[in-house]
All heavy atoms as a GROMACS GRO file, in nm:
protein
  572
    1ALA      N    1  -0.753   1.403  -0.328
    1ALA     CA    2  -0.723   1.406  -0.466
    1ALA      C    3  -0.584   1.336  -0.491
    1ALA      O    4  -0.567   1.270  -0.588
    1ALA     CB    5  -0.718   1.553  -0.518
    2ASN      N    6  -0.487   1.367  -0.400
    2ASN     CA    7  -0.354   1.306  -0.418
    2ASN      C    8  -0.356   1.155  -0.408
    2ASN      O    9  -0.281   1.086  -0.470
    2ASN     CB   10  -0.250   1.368  -0.323
    2ASN     CG   11  -0.213   1.508  -0.369
    2ASN    OD1   12  -0.161   1.525  -0.474
    2ASN    ND2   13  -0.231   1.602  -0.280
    3LEU      N   14  -0.439   1.106  -0.313
    3LEU     CA   15  -0.452   0.959  -0.293
    3LEU      C   16  -0.511   0.899  -0.421
    3LEU      O   17  -0.457   0.796  -0.467
    3LEU     CB   18  -0.538   0.930  -0.170
    3LEU     CG   19  -0.563   0.784  -0.143
    3LEU    CD1   20  -0.436   0.706  -0.129
    3LEU    CD2   21  -0.649   0.770  -0.022
    4ASN      N   22  -0.612   0.955  -0.475
    4ASN     CA   23  -0.672   0.905  -0.596
    4ASN      C   24  -0.571   0.908  -0.712
    4ASN      O   25  -0.553   0.812  -0.789
    4ASN     CB   26  -0.796   0.982  -0.639
    4ASN     CG   27  -0.908   0.949  -0.546
    4ASN    OD1   28  -0.919   0.846  -0.478
    4ASN    ND2   29  -1.005   1.047  -0.539
    5ALA      N   30  -0.496   1.018  -0.722
    5ALA     CA   31  -0.391   1.030  -0.824
    5ALA      C   32  -0.283   0.926  -0.809
    5ALA      O   33  -0.236   0.864  -0.904
    5ALA     CB   34  -0.336   1.170  -0.826
    6ALA      N   35  -0.250   0.897  -0.684
    6ALA     CA   36  -0.146   0.797  -0.653
    6ALA      C   37  -0.198   0.660  -0.695
    6ALA      O   38  -0.115   0.579  -0.756
    6ALA     CB   39  -0.105   0.797  -0.507
    7ASN      N   40  -0.323   0.626  -0.662
    7ASN     CA   41  -0.376   0.493  -0.694
    7ASN      C   42  -0.383   0.476  -0.852
    7ASN      O   43  -0.350   0.371  -0.902
    7ASN     CB   44  -0.507   0.474  -0.629
    7ASN     CG   45  -0.498   0.453  -0.484
    7ASN    OD1   46  -0.400   0.398  -0.431
    7ASN    ND2   47  -0.597   0.494  -0.407
    8THR      N   48  -0.415   0.581  -0.916
    8THR     CA   49  -0.426   0.579  -1.062
    8THR      C   50  -0.289   0.566  -1.121
    8THR      O   51  -0.270   0.479  -1.213
    8THR     CB   52  -0.497   0.706  -1.116
    8THR    OG1   53  -0.626   0.716  -1.064
    8THR    CG2   54  -0.498   0.711  -1.265
    9ALA      N   55  -0.190   0.635  -1.072
    9ALA     CA   56  -0.056   0.622  -1.117
    9ALA      C   57   0.000   0.481  -1.095
    9ALA      O   58   0.061   0.422  -1.186
    9ALA     CB   59   0.039   0.726  -1.053
   10MET      N   60  -0.029   0.421  -0.978
   10MET     CA   61   0.014   0.286  -0.955
   10MET      C   62  -0.054   0.193  -1.055
   10MET      O   63   0.017   0.091  -1.099
   10MET     CB   64  -0.007   0.246  -0.812
   10MET     CG   65   0.090   0.305  -0.714
   10MET     SD   66   0.082   0.238  -0.553
   10MET     CE   67  -0.068   0.324  -0.481
   11SER      N   68  -0.180   0.207  -1.074
   11SER     CA   69  -0.250   0.116  -1.164
   11SER      C   70  -0.196   0.127  -1.307
   11SER      O   71  -0.203   0.029  -1.380
   11SER     CB   72  -0.399   0.139  -1.164
   11SER     OG   73  -0.426   0.264  -1.235
   12LYS      N   74  -0.129   0.232  -1.345
   12LYS     CA   75  -0.072   0.250  -1.468
   12LYS      C   76   0.077   0.214  -1.477
   12LYS      O   77   0.142   0.225  -1.574
   12LYS     CB   78  -0.090   0.394  -1.523
   12LYS     CG   79  -0.231   0.430  -1.552
   12LYS     CD   80  -0.244   0.574  -1.590
   12LYS     CE   81  -0.393   0.603  -1.628
   12LYS     NZ   82  -0.400   0.746  -1.674
   13GLY      N   83   0.133   0.175  -1.352
   13GLY     CA   84   0.269   0.146  -1.352
   13GLY      C   85   0.360   0.264  -1.336
   13GLY      O   86   0.486   0.249  -1.349
   14ASP      N   87   0.311   0.382  -1.313
   14ASP     CA   88   0.394   0.503  -1.307
   14ASP      C   89   0.432   0.526  -1.159
   14ASP      O   90   0.370   0.601  -1.089
   14ASP     CB   91   0.318   0.624  -1.362
   14ASP     CG   92   0.400   0.752  -1.370
   14ASP    OD1   93   0.515   0.748  -1.317
   14ASP    OD2   94   0.354   0.842  -1.425
   15MET      N   95   0.531   0.452  -1.117
   15MET     CA   96   0.569   0.457  -0.977
   15MET      C   97   0.628   0.590  -0.929
   15MET      O   98   0.619   0.621  -0.813
   15MET     CB   99   0.661   0.333  -0.946
   15MET     CG  100   0.601   0.202  -0.978
   15MET     SD  101   0.430   0.178  -0.914
   15MET     CE  102   0.474   0.131  -0.745
   16LYS      N  103   0.696   0.654  -1.020
   16LYS     CA  104   0.752   0.780  -0.984
   16LYS      C  105   0.644   0.887  -0.948
   16LYS      O  106   0.650   0.961  -0.852
   16LYS     CB  107   0.846   0.840  -1.094
   16LYS     CG  108   0.976   0.765  -1.101
   16LYS     CD  109   1.070   0.819  -1.200
   16LYS     CE  110   1.189   0.733  -1.218
   16LYS     NZ  111   1.312   0.809  -1.235
   17ALA      N  112   0.543   0.891  -1.034
   17ALA     CA  113   0.428   0.977  -0.999
   17ALA      C  114   0.356   0.936  -0.880
   17ALA      O  115   0.317   1.019  -0.793
   17ALA     CB  116   0.338   0.982  -1.126
   18ALA      N  117   0.336   0.802  -0.860
   18ALA     CA  118   0.270   0.756  -0.745
   18ALA      C  119   0.344   0.796  -0.619
   18ALA      O  120   0.276   0.838  -0.521
   18ALA     CB  121   0.257   0.600  -0.751
   19GLU      N  122   0.475   0.793  -0.620
   19GLU     CA  123   0.556   0.830  -0.503
   19GLU      C  124   0.532   0.980  -0.472
   19GLU      O  125   0.515   1.014  -0.358
   19GLU     CB  126   0.702   0.801  -0.532
   19GLU     CG  127   0.788   0.832  -0.412
   19GLU     CD  128   0.936   0.796  -0.438
   19GLU    OE1  129   0.978   0.791  -0.555
   19GLU    OE2  130   1.008   0.773  -0.341
   20ARG      N  131   0.532   1.062  -0.575
   20ARG     CA  132   0.511   1.203  -0.552
   20ARG      C  133   0.369   1.230  -0.496
   20ARG      O  134   0.355   1.311  -0.402
   20ARG     CB  135   0.522   1.282  -0.682
   20ARG     CG  136   0.665   1.301  -0.732
   20ARG     CD  137   0.675   1.401  -0.847
   20ARG     NE  138   0.579   1.381  -0.956
   20ARG     CZ  139   0.602   1.302  -1.059
   20ARG    NH1  140   0.719   1.237  -1.080
   20ARG    NH2  141   0.514   1.291  -1.150
   21TYR      N  142   0.266   1.164  -0.546
   21TYR     CA  143   0.133   1.186  -0.499
   21TYR      C  144   0.121   1.131  -0.356
   21TYR      O  145   0.050   1.195  -0.271
   21TYR     CB  146   0.029   1.124  -0.587
   21TYR     CG  147   0.020   1.192  -0.722
   21TYR    CD1  148   0.032   1.129  -0.837
   21TYR    CD2  149  -0.023   1.327  -0.727
   21TYR    CE1  150   0.011   1.189  -0.964
   21TYR    CE2  151  -0.044   1.393  -0.845
   21TYR     CZ  152  -0.020   1.322  -0.963
   21TYR     OH  153  -0.037   1.386  -1.079
   22LEU      N  154   0.180   1.018  -0.326
   22LEU     CA  155   0.170   0.960  -0.192
   22LEU      C  156   0.237   1.051  -0.086
   22LEU      O  157   0.190   1.057   0.028
   22LEU     CB  158   0.231   0.818  -0.191
   22LEU     CG  159   0.149   0.709  -0.253
   22LEU    CD1  160   0.228   0.581  -0.264
   22LEU    CD2  161   0.016   0.689  -0.179
   23ALA      N  162   0.340   1.121  -0.125
   23ALA     CA  163   0.406   1.210  -0.036
   23ALA      C  164   0.314   1.324   0.011
   23ALA      O  165   0.329   1.384   0.119
   23ALA     CB  166   0.530   1.269  -0.097
   24LYS      N  167   0.209   1.351  -0.069
   24LYS     CA  168   0.114   1.463  -0.039
   24LYS      C  169  -0.022   1.411  -0.004
   24LYS      O  170  -0.114   1.489   0.010
   24LYS     CB  171   0.102   1.550  -0.162
   24LYS     CG  172   0.231   1.614  -0.208
   24LYS     CD  173   0.206   1.715  -0.316
   24LYS     CE  174   0.250   1.648  -0.448
   24LYS     NZ  175   0.226   1.730  -0.566
   25ALA      N  176  -0.038   1.279   0.022
   25ALA     CA  177  -0.170   1.220   0.036
   25ALA      C  178  -0.217   1.220   0.186
   25ALA      O  179  -0.331   1.176   0.208
   25ALA     CB  180  -0.170   1.075  -0.016
   26GLY      N  181  -0.139   1.270   0.277
   26GLY     CA  182  -0.182   1.276   0.414
   26GLY      C  183  -0.154   1.142   0.486
   26GLY      O  184  -0.081   1.057   0.430
   27ASN      N  185  -0.211   1.132   0.604
   27ASN     CA  186  -0.176   1.014   0.691
   27ASN      C  187  -0.306   0.938   0.726
   27ASN      O  188  -0.308   0.865   0.829
   27ASN     CB  189  -0.107   1.057   0.814
   27ASN     CG  190   0.027   1.108   0.781
   27ASN    OD1  191   0.100   1.053   0.702
   27ASN    ND2  192   0.063   1.227   0.844
   28SER      N  193  -0.410   0.939   0.648
   28SER     CA  194  -0.530   0.860   0.676
   28SER      C  195  -0.493   0.712   0.659
   28SER      O  196  -0.392   0.680   0.589
   28SER     CB  197  -0.642   0.895   0.572
   28SER     OG  198  -0.606   0.846   0.441
   29PRO      N  199  -0.571   0.630   0.719
   29PRO     CA  200  -0.547   0.479   0.700
   29PRO      C  201  -0.548   0.440   0.561
   29PRO      O  202  -0.470   0.360   0.515
   29PRO     CB  203  -0.661   0.415   0.776
   29PRO     CG  204  -0.703   0.520   0.881
   29PRO     CD  205  -0.679   0.648   0.815
   30GLU      N  206  -0.628   0.506   0.472
   30GLU     CA  207  -0.635   0.471   0.331
   30GLU      C  208  -0.510   0.510   0.262
   30GLU      O  209  -0.460   0.437   0.173
   30GLU     CB  210  -0.764   0.532   0.264
   30GLU     CG  211  -0.894   0.476   0.316
   30GLU     CD  212  -0.941   0.530   0.448
   30GLU    OE1  213  -0.877   0.623   0.503
   30GLU    OE2  214  -1.038   0.468   0.502
   31ALA      N  215  -0.457   0.624   0.300
   31ALA     CA  216  -0.334   0.668   0.237
   31ALA      C  217  -0.217   0.574   0.283
   31ALA      O  218  -0.126   0.543   0.201
   31ALA     CB  219  -0.298   0.816   0.281
   32GLU      N  220  -0.213   0.536   0.406
   32GLU     CA  221  -0.112   0.444   0.452
   32GLU      C  222  -0.123   0.311   0.380
   32GLU      O  223  -0.026   0.251   0.345
   32GLU     CB  224  -0.123   0.427   0.602
   32GLU     CG  225  -0.085   0.546   0.685
   32GLU     CD  226   0.062   0.584   0.658
   32GLU    OE1  227   0.144   0.505   0.662
   32GLU    OE2  228   0.089   0.703   0.634
   33TYR      N  229  -0.247   0.260   0.362
   33TYR     CA  230  -0.264   0.138   0.284
   33TYR      C  231  -0.208   0.155   0.146
   33TYR      O  232  -0.140   0.066   0.098
   33TYR     CB  233  -0.416   0.103   0.285
   33TYR     CG  234  -0.444  -0.020   0.198
   33TYR    CD1  235  -0.419  -0.145   0.251
   33TYR    CD2  236  -0.497  -0.014   0.066
   33TYR    CE1  237  -0.438  -0.262   0.170
   33TYR    CE2  238  -0.518  -0.127  -0.004
   33TYR     CZ  239  -0.497  -0.248   0.046
   33TYR     OH  240  -0.518  -0.360  -0.030
   34ALA      N  241  -0.232   0.269   0.076
   34ALA     CA  242  -0.182   0.285  -0.055
   34ALA      C  243  -0.022   0.293  -0.051
   34ALA      O  244   0.035   0.234  -0.141
   34ALA     CB  245  -0.228   0.420  -0.107
   35ARG      N  246   0.029   0.341   0.058
   35ARG     CA  247   0.175   0.337   0.072
   35ARG      C  248   0.218   0.188   0.085
   35ARG      O  249   0.331   0.153   0.032
   35ARG     CB  250   0.224   0.422   0.191
   35ARG     CG  251   0.214   0.564   0.162
   35ARG     CD  252   0.265   0.650   0.281
   35ARG     NE  253   0.242   0.793   0.245
   35ARG     CZ  254   0.136   0.865   0.290
   35ARG    NH1  255   0.046   0.808   0.367
   35ARG    NH2  256   0.121   0.988   0.254
   36GLY      N  257   0.150   0.110   0.148
   36GLY     CA  258   0.181  -0.034   0.161
   36GLY      C  259   0.171  -0.108   0.018
   36GLY      O  260   0.256  -0.184  -0.007
   37ILE      N  261   0.070  -0.071  -0.062
   37ILE     CA  262   0.060  -0.123  -0.190
   37ILE      C  263   0.180  -0.080  -0.269
   37ILE      O  264   0.243  -0.154  -0.345
   37ILE     CB  265  -0.074  -0.081  -0.254
   37ILE    CG1  266  -0.193  -0.140  -0.188
   37ILE    CG2  267  -0.072  -0.112  -0.402
   37ILE    CD1  268  -0.197  -0.293  -0.192
   38TYR      N  269   0.217   0.045  -0.258
   38TYR     CA  270   0.332   0.104  -0.330
   38TYR      C  271   0.461   0.025  -0.292
   38TYR      O  272   0.531  -0.025  -0.377
   38TYR     CB  273   0.355   0.250  -0.295
   38TYR     CG  274   0.481   0.313  -0.353
   38TYR    CD1  275   0.479   0.355  -0.480
   38TYR    CD2  276   0.600   0.315  -0.281
   38TYR    CE1  277   0.594   0.410  -0.535
   38TYR    CE2  278   0.710   0.370  -0.332
   38TYR     CZ  279   0.709   0.419  -0.462
   38TYR     OH  280   0.823   0.471  -0.515
   39LYS      N  281   0.480  -0.007  -0.165
   39LYS     CA  282   0.594  -0.084  -0.123
   39LYS      C  283   0.592  -0.223  -0.179
   39LYS      O  284   0.688  -0.279  -0.226
   39LYS     CB  285   0.598  -0.092   0.032
   39LYS     CG  286   0.649   0.045   0.093
   39LYS     CD  287   0.666   0.030   0.245
   39LYS     CE  288   0.726   0.149   0.305
   39LYS     NZ  289   0.862   0.175   0.271
   40ALA      N  290   0.471  -0.291  -0.176
   40ALA     CA  291   0.454  -0.427  -0.225
   40ALA      C  292   0.489  -0.430  -0.375
   40ALA      O  293   0.555  -0.523  -0.423
   40ALA     CB  294   0.315  -0.478  -0.198
   41LEU      N  295   0.439  -0.334  -0.447
   41LEU     CA  296   0.469  -0.325  -0.596
   41LEU      C  297   0.612  -0.306  -0.622
   41LEU      O  298   0.666  -0.349  -0.731
   41LEU     CB  299   0.386  -0.216  -0.658
   41LEU     CG  300   0.237  -0.238  -0.662
   41LEU    CD1  301   0.160  -0.109  -0.715
   41LEU    CD2  302   0.203  -0.354  -0.756
   42ASN      N  303   0.688  -0.248  -0.525
   42ASN     CA  304   0.835  -0.231  -0.536
   42ASN      C  305   0.908  -0.341  -0.464
   42ASN      O  306   1.026  -0.328  -0.436
   42ASN     CB  307   0.868  -0.095  -0.481
   42ASN     CG  308   0.843   0.016  -0.580
   42ASN    OD1  309   0.896   0.025  -0.687
   42ASN    ND2  310   0.738   0.095  -0.554
   43LYS      N  311   0.841  -0.453  -0.434
   43LYS     CA  312   0.897  -0.573  -0.375
   43LYS      C  313   0.953  -0.550  -0.231
   43LYS      O  314   1.033  -0.628  -0.188
   43LYS     CB  315   0.996  -0.636  -0.465
   43LYS     CG  316   0.935  -0.676  -0.601
   43LYS     CD  317   1.026  -0.746  -0.691
   43LYS     CE  318   0.961  -0.790  -0.804
   43LYS     NZ  319   0.935  -0.812  -0.913
   44ASP      N  320   0.910  -0.450  -0.164
   44ASP     CA  321   0.944  -0.429  -0.027
   44ASP      C  322   0.830  -0.493   0.060
   44ASP      O  323   0.746  -0.420   0.116
   44ASP     CB  324   0.961  -0.283   0.014
   44ASP     CG  325   0.995  -0.256   0.153
   44ASP    OD1  326   1.007  -0.348   0.238
   44ASP    OD2  327   1.005  -0.134   0.192
   45TYR      N  328   0.828  -0.622   0.062
   45TYR     CA  329   0.718  -0.693   0.122
   45TYR      C  330   0.713  -0.673   0.276
   45TYR      O  331   0.612  -0.673   0.338
   45TYR     CB  332   0.718  -0.839   0.081
   45TYR     CG  333   0.706  -0.854  -0.065
   45TYR    CD1  334   0.817  -0.916  -0.136
   45TYR    CD2  335   0.590  -0.815  -0.134
   45TYR    CE1  336   0.805  -0.928  -0.277
   45TYR    CE2  337   0.588  -0.830  -0.271
   45TYR     CZ  338   0.686  -0.886  -0.342
   45TYR     OH  339   0.678  -0.902  -0.478
   46VAL      N  340   0.831  -0.667   0.335
   46VAL     CA  341   0.836  -0.653   0.477
   46VAL      C  342   0.786  -0.518   0.519
   46VAL      O  343   0.701  -0.504   0.611
   46VAL     CB  344   0.980  -0.671   0.538
   46VAL    CG1  345   0.991  -0.637   0.679
   46VAL    CG2  346   1.031  -0.818   0.512
   47GLY      N  347   0.828  -0.413   0.451
   47GLY     CA  348   0.768  -0.279   0.469
   47GLY      C  349   0.622  -0.268   0.446
   47GLY      O  350   0.546  -0.210   0.523
   48ALA      N  351   0.576  -0.339   0.341
   48ALA     CA  352   0.442  -0.339   0.307
   48ALA      C  353   0.359  -0.406   0.421
   48ALA      O  354   0.252  -0.350   0.464
   48ALA     CB  355   0.413  -0.408   0.175
   49ALA      N  356   0.406  -0.522   0.463
   49ALA     CA  357   0.336  -0.597   0.566
   49ALA      C  358   0.323  -0.512   0.698
   49ALA      O  359   0.218  -0.520   0.754
   49ALA     CB  360   0.408  -0.727   0.594
   50ALA      N  361   0.429  -0.438   0.731
   50ALA     CA  362   0.422  -0.354   0.853
   50ALA      C  363   0.317  -0.252   0.840
   50ALA      O  364   0.237  -0.231   0.935
   50ALA     CB  365   0.555  -0.289   0.876
   51ILE      N  366   0.300  -0.192   0.726
   51ILE     CA  367   0.197  -0.089   0.700
   51ILE      C  368   0.055  -0.163   0.707
   51ILE      O  369  -0.038  -0.110   0.775
   51ILE     CB  370   0.210  -0.018   0.570
   51ILE    CG1  371   0.338   0.073   0.577
   51ILE    CG2  372   0.091   0.063   0.534
   51ILE    CD1  373   0.380   0.137   0.449
   52PHE      N  374   0.039  -0.271   0.636
   52PHE     CA  375  -0.086  -0.342   0.634
   52PHE      C  376  -0.127  -0.386   0.775
   52PHE      O  377  -0.243  -0.369   0.817
   52PHE     CB  378  -0.083  -0.468   0.545
   52PHE     CG  379  -0.056  -0.429   0.400
   52PHE    CD1  380   0.010  -0.522   0.327
   52PHE    CD2  381  -0.099  -0.312   0.345
   52PHE    CE1  382   0.041  -0.493   0.191
   52PHE    CE2  383  -0.071  -0.285   0.212
   52PHE     CZ  384  -0.007  -0.380   0.131
   53GLU      N  385  -0.030  -0.427   0.859
   53GLU     CA  386  -0.059  -0.466   0.994
   53GLU      C  387  -0.100  -0.342   1.076
   53GLU      O  388  -0.203  -0.358   1.155
   53GLU     CB  389   0.071  -0.520   1.056
   53GLU     CG  390   0.048  -0.583   1.194
   53GLU     CD  391  -0.028  -0.714   1.188
   53GLU    OE1  392  -0.011  -0.795   1.099
   53GLU    OE2  393  -0.114  -0.731   1.279
   54SER      N  394  -0.050  -0.229   1.050
   54SER     CA  395  -0.085  -0.106   1.127
   54SER      C  396  -0.223  -0.054   1.088
   54SER      O  397  -0.282   0.014   1.172
   54SER     CB  398   0.021   0.002   1.112
   54SER     OG  399   0.011   0.063   0.983
   55VAL      N  400  -0.274  -0.084   0.972
   55VAL     CA  401  -0.399  -0.025   0.935
   55VAL      C  402  -0.514  -0.130   0.922
   55VAL      O  403  -0.625  -0.103   0.879
   55VAL     CB  404  -0.391   0.058   0.804
   55VAL    CG1  405  -0.300   0.176   0.822
   55VAL    CG2  406  -0.352  -0.024   0.688
   56LYS      N  407  -0.486  -0.254   0.953
   56LYS     CA  408  -0.584  -0.364   0.927
   56LYS      C  409  -0.706  -0.346   0.998
   56LYS      O  410  -0.812  -0.390   0.959
   56LYS     CB  411  -0.517  -0.502   0.947
   56LYS     CG  412  -0.498  -0.533   1.094
   56LYS     CD  413  -0.431  -0.670   1.107
   56LYS     CE  414  -0.412  -0.709   1.252
   56LYS     NZ  415  -0.348  -0.839   1.263
   57GLY      N  416  -0.708  -0.273   1.112
   57GLY     CA  417  -0.828  -0.243   1.189
   57GLY      C  418  -0.916  -0.137   1.125
   57GLY      O  419  -1.039  -0.134   1.150
   58SER      N  420  -0.853  -0.056   1.036
   58SER     CA  421  -0.929   0.052   0.977
   58SER      C  422  -0.959   0.034   0.828
   58SER      O  423  -1.054   0.084   0.774
   58SER     CB  424  -0.847   0.179   0.985
   58SER     OG  425  -0.821   0.212   1.117
   59VAL      N  426  -0.874  -0.047   0.765
   59VAL     CA  427  -0.890  -0.074   0.622
   59VAL      C  428  -0.907  -0.222   0.603
   59VAL      O  429  -0.810  -0.298   0.609
   59VAL     CB  430  -0.769  -0.022   0.542
   59VAL    CG1  431  -0.786  -0.044   0.389
   59VAL    CG2  432  -0.739   0.125   0.571
   60PRO      N  433  -1.026  -0.270   0.569
   60PRO     CA  434  -1.060  -0.416   0.563
   60PRO      C  435  -0.966  -0.485   0.459
   60PRO      O  436  -0.924  -0.600   0.480
   60PRO     CB  437  -1.202  -0.427   0.517
   60PRO     CG  438  -1.258  -0.296   0.563
   60PRO     CD  439  -1.152  -0.191   0.557
   61GLN      N  440  -0.930  -0.415   0.352
   61GLN     CA  441  -0.850  -0.476   0.247
   61GLN      C  442  -0.706  -0.515   0.301
   61GLN      O  443  -0.633  -0.606   0.252
   61GLN     CB  444  -0.825  -0.388   0.120
   61GLN     CG  445  -0.950  -0.337   0.062
   61GLN     CD  446  -0.988  -0.198   0.114
   61GLN    OE1  447  -1.019  -0.182   0.230
   61GLN    NE2  448  -0.995  -0.103   0.030
   62ALA      N  449  -0.663  -0.439   0.409
   62ALA     CA  450  -0.529  -0.461   0.460
   62ALA      C  451  -0.516  -0.600   0.516
   62ALA      O  452  -0.416  -0.668   0.493
   62ALA     CB  453  -0.495  -0.358   0.562
   63LYS      N  454  -0.613  -0.647   0.587
   63LYS     CA  455  -0.610  -0.779   0.646
   63LYS      C  456  -0.611  -0.885   0.530
   63LYS      O  457  -0.536  -0.983   0.535
   63LYS     CB  458  -0.721  -0.805   0.741
   63LYS     CG  459  -0.714  -0.947   0.807
   63LYS     CD  460  -0.823  -0.973   0.902
   63LYS     CE  461  -0.815  -1.108   0.963
   63LYS     NZ  462  -0.772  -1.218   0.889
   64ALA      N  463  -0.695  -0.865   0.435
   64ALA     CA  464  -0.701  -0.960   0.326
   64ALA      C  465  -0.568  -0.965   0.246
   64ALA      O  466  -0.522  -1.071   0.209
   64ALA     CB  467  -0.811  -0.915   0.229
   65THR      N  468  -0.503  -0.847   0.228
   65THR     CA  469  -0.373  -0.836   0.162
   65THR      C  470  -0.263  -0.913   0.242
   65THR      O  471  -0.186  -0.985   0.185
   65THR     CB  472  -0.335  -0.695   0.131
   65THR    OG1  473  -0.437  -0.633   0.054
   65THR    CG2  474  -0.206  -0.683   0.052
   66LEU      N  475  -0.264  -0.892   0.372
   66LEU     CA  476  -0.175  -0.962   0.463
   66LEU      C  477  -0.192  -1.112   0.448
   66LEU      O  478  -0.097  -1.188   0.440
   66LEU     CB  479  -0.200  -0.919   0.607
   66LEU     CG  480  -0.123  -0.803   0.655
   66LEU    CD1  481  -0.168  -0.765   0.796
   66LEU    CD2  482   0.028  -0.832   0.661
   67ASP      N  483  -0.317  -1.155   0.455
   67ASP     CA  484  -0.347  -1.297   0.443
   67ASP      C  485  -0.294  -1.352   0.307
   67ASP      O  486  -0.240  -1.463   0.305
   67ASP     CB  487  -0.498  -1.321   0.449
   67ASP     CG  488  -0.555  -1.300   0.591
   67ASP    OD1  489  -0.473  -1.286   0.683
   67ASP    OD2  490  -0.677  -1.282   0.606
   68GLU      N  491  -0.306  -1.279   0.203
   68GLU     CA  492  -0.261  -1.328   0.074
   68GLU      C  493  -0.108  -1.334   0.069
   68GLU      O  494  -0.047  -1.432   0.022
   68GLU     CB  495  -0.303  -1.231  -0.041
   68GLU     CG  496  -0.452  -1.253  -0.086
   68GLU     CD  497  -0.485  -1.166  -0.201
   68GLU    OE1  498  -0.402  -1.151  -0.293
   68GLU    OE2  499  -0.598  -1.106  -0.201
   69LEU      N  500  -0.038  -1.239   0.132
   69LEU     CA  501   0.106  -1.244   0.131
   69LEU      C  502   0.155  -1.362   0.213
   69LEU      O  503   0.251  -1.425   0.179
   69LEU     CB  504   0.160  -1.110   0.199
   69LEU     CG  505   0.146  -0.984   0.118
   69LEU    CD1  506   0.187  -0.861   0.192
   69LEU    CD2  507   0.231  -0.995  -0.016
   70ARG      N  508   0.082  -1.392   0.320
   70ARG     CA  509   0.117  -1.513   0.399
   70ARG      C  510   0.087  -1.644   0.326
   70ARG      O  511   0.162  -1.732   0.326
   70ARG     CB  512   0.044  -1.509   0.532
   70ARG     CG  513   0.102  -1.398   0.623
   70ARG     CD  514   0.038  -1.396   0.758
   70ARG     NE  515   0.094  -1.292   0.842
   70ARG     CZ  516   0.028  -1.190   0.896
   70ARG    NH1  517  -0.103  -1.188   0.881
   70ARG    NH2  518   0.084  -1.100   0.965
   71GLU      N  519  -0.026  -1.647   0.263
   71GLU     CA  520  -0.075  -1.767   0.188
   71GLU      C  521   0.032  -1.805   0.081
   71GLU      O  522   0.052  -1.919   0.062
   71GLU     CB  523  -0.209  -1.737   0.123
   71GLU     CG  524  -0.259  -1.858   0.044
   71GLU     CD  525  -0.396  -1.824  -0.019
   71GLU    OE1  526  -0.471  -1.737   0.026
   71GLU    OE2  527  -0.432  -1.895  -0.116
   72TYR      N  528   0.082  -1.704   0.014
   72TYR     CA  529   0.183  -1.732  -0.092
   72TYR      C  530   0.324  -1.733  -0.044
   72TYR      O  531   0.417  -1.722  -0.122
   72TYR     CB  532   0.160  -1.633  -0.209
   72TYR     CG  533   0.031  -1.652  -0.278
   72TYR    CD1  534  -0.072  -1.565  -0.258
   72TYR    CD2  535   0.004  -1.759  -0.359
   72TYR    CE1  536  -0.202  -1.586  -0.321
   72TYR    CE2  537  -0.120  -1.785  -0.422
   72TYR     CZ  538  -0.215  -1.691  -0.400
   72TYR     OH  539  -0.340  -1.711  -0.457
   73ASP      N  540   0.338  -1.739   0.093
   73ASP     CA  541   0.476  -1.742   0.158
   73ASP      C  542   0.567  -1.621   0.111
   73ASP      O  543   0.685  -1.638   0.104
   73ASP     CB  544   0.543  -1.871   0.126
   73ASP     CG  545   0.478  -1.991   0.204
   73ASP    OD1  546   0.434  -1.967   0.318
   73ASP    OD2  547   0.474  -2.100   0.148
   74ILE      N  548   0.506  -1.510   0.090
   74ILE     CA  549   0.582  -1.392   0.057
   74ILE      C  550   0.637  -1.333   0.186
   74ILE      O  551   0.750  -1.282   0.191
   74ILE     CB  552   0.501  -1.292  -0.024
   74ILE    CG1  553   0.466  -1.362  -0.160
   74ILE    CG2  554   0.577  -1.160  -0.046
   74ILE    CD1  555   0.366  -1.282  -0.241
   75ILE      N  556   0.554  -1.341   0.288
   75ILE     CA  557   0.594  -1.298   0.430
   75ILE      C  558   0.558  -1.413   0.519
   75ILE      O  559   0.476  -1.498   0.492
   75ILE     CB  560   0.532  -1.165   0.475
   75ILE    CG1  561   0.380  -1.180   0.484
   75ILE    CG2  562   0.577  -1.050   0.382
   75ILE    CD1  563   0.309  -1.066   0.551
   76LYS      N  564   0.612  -1.406   0.643
   76LYS     CA  565   0.584  -1.511   0.744
   76LYS      C  566   0.485  -1.453   0.841
   76LYS      O  567   0.476  -1.338   0.865
   76LYS     CB  568   0.710  -1.557   0.814
   76LYS     CG  569   0.811  -1.616   0.712
   76LYS     CD  570   0.762  -1.747   0.660
   76LYS     CE  571   0.862  -1.791   0.560
   76LYS     NZ  572   0.813  -1.888   0.470
   0.00000   0.00000   0.00000
């Protein structure tokens, strides 16, 4: 429930609420991916990339997101 609430909060631009929900979302690969999205939305691309790299085997979107960050030269 906290992961869904965090994703909803991020989609609405409510980063403070997203941060609170993510703190309670557990450590599943999907929760970690959401934390990566949170970091990317806050322009911490290096931190986001590290998270995406760590979950890319479990969360297919993570590899695609990493590829996009590299394609647009946001990360190396």
